[in-house]
Residue, then its C-alpha position, 0 to 999 in steps of 0.5 A: x383606745x390608743x391601740x392601733x387595733x381599737x375600733x372607732x367606738x367602744x361601748x363599755x357600760x354606763x358611766x355613773x356621776x361619780x365616775x364609776x361604771x357598771x362592770x360585769x365583775x364586782x368591782x368599781x371599774x374595768x381593768x384598763x377601762x373607764x372609770x373607777x379607782x383602778x385607773x389611778x395607779x399608786x405605790x404604797x412605800x416607806x417614807x424614806x423611799x424616793x419615788x420620782x415621776x414614772x411613765x410606765x411599769x419599767x420605771x416602777x421596776x427600777x424604783x423598786x429594784x433600787x430599794x431592794x435590800x435597803x436597811x430597815x430603819x428602826x422606828x422609835x416606839x411611841x411614848x406611852x403617857x404615864x398615868x398617875x394611878x392615885x390622882x383624883x381624876x384617875x380614881x374617879x374615872x375608874x369608879x364611874x366606869x362601873x360596868x368594866x370594874x363590876x365585870x372584873x370584880x365578878x371574875x375575881x370572885x370566881x377565881x378568874x386569873x385573867x380578871x385579876x390580870x386586867x385589874x392589876x395592869x389597869x391604873x384606872x382600877x385603883x379607884x374601884x379597888x379602893x371603893x370596894x375595900x372601903x365599902x365592904x370592910x366597913x359593912x363587914x365590920x358593922x355586921x360583925x360588931x352589930x354597931x357602927x363604930x368609926x374607931x373599929x372601922x378605922x382599925x380594920x382599914x388600917x390592918x387591911x393596908x398593913x396586910x397589903x404592905x406585908x404581902x407586897x413585901x413578900x411578893x417583892x422578896x420572892x420575885x423582885x417584881x410588882x409594886x405596892x399599887x398593883x398589889x393594892x388593886x389585887x387585894x382590893x378586888x379580892x375583898x369582893x368576897x365580903x359580899x358573900x360573907x355578909x350573907x353568912x348569918x342568913x344561911x343555914x349551917x352558919x359556922x360551916x358557911x363562914x369557914x368556906x367564906x374564909x377559904x374563898x377569901x384566902x384563895x381570892x387574895x392569894x390568886x390576886x397577889x400571885x397575879x400582881x407579882x407574876x408568881x407561878x409554880x412553887x413560888x406561888x405556894x411559897x408566897x403565903x408562907x413568906x407573907x406569914x414570915x414577914x408578919x412575924x419578923x415585922x411584928x418582932x422588929x416593931x416590938x423591939x423598937x417600941x421596947x427600946x423607945x420606951x426604955x429611952x423615954x423612961x431614961x430621959x424622964x428619970x434624968x430630968x427628975x420625972x418618975x414615970x409610974 
């Protein structure tokens, strides 16, 4: 309306209560016309860029031109909070989110590497991994022994944690990556194959089915540990062999230490006049 050639009266459209108009195009205003956010100019700029008052597009040009080739100021990465995977609150929060971990457990059972990747990377999966291991190892022990024996269950759980330590050591020697908790989460979810193992006595050809379950259990554990330690290629093939060597070496060292300790105790008892029969 400020142009000299403008008419005395311009009728554009209806002006709605919110300030917008009924434009012909699918917008909320008219370019250079009445109403809508199109009449409110703005500059979206970095926080370190000075923007003085402007009167026209020429002023905006000088502002942008002065910022040309300005050095990029690196922004510090946001500090991610450290989550204690073994804190009771973390364990419980992971367990109650049952839809997430059950879906991932099914993926682990079907040898889905992406499911294992989500498990080992998520500290909230430590609780579900512990729950799966405790429940399925207990049920498997009871089903195998056909009796509830707390000592036998405790022994089986001890060997599970010992196995986690062994394969973690093997993976760390091989890659120098991973940690015990990531390995634990992978092996905990790998125990989900125990659900199928419990059905073996109910199926025909029990011996063949049991062999297949053992193979599947080996594959789920192997894939989980390989994912936890980011192992691929020939290193993945070497992983179970190295784990076996760790077991042999560790057992031999333990026997030597126990033998030495026994000899030392016997010598001490003899020195003080006590004969160990």
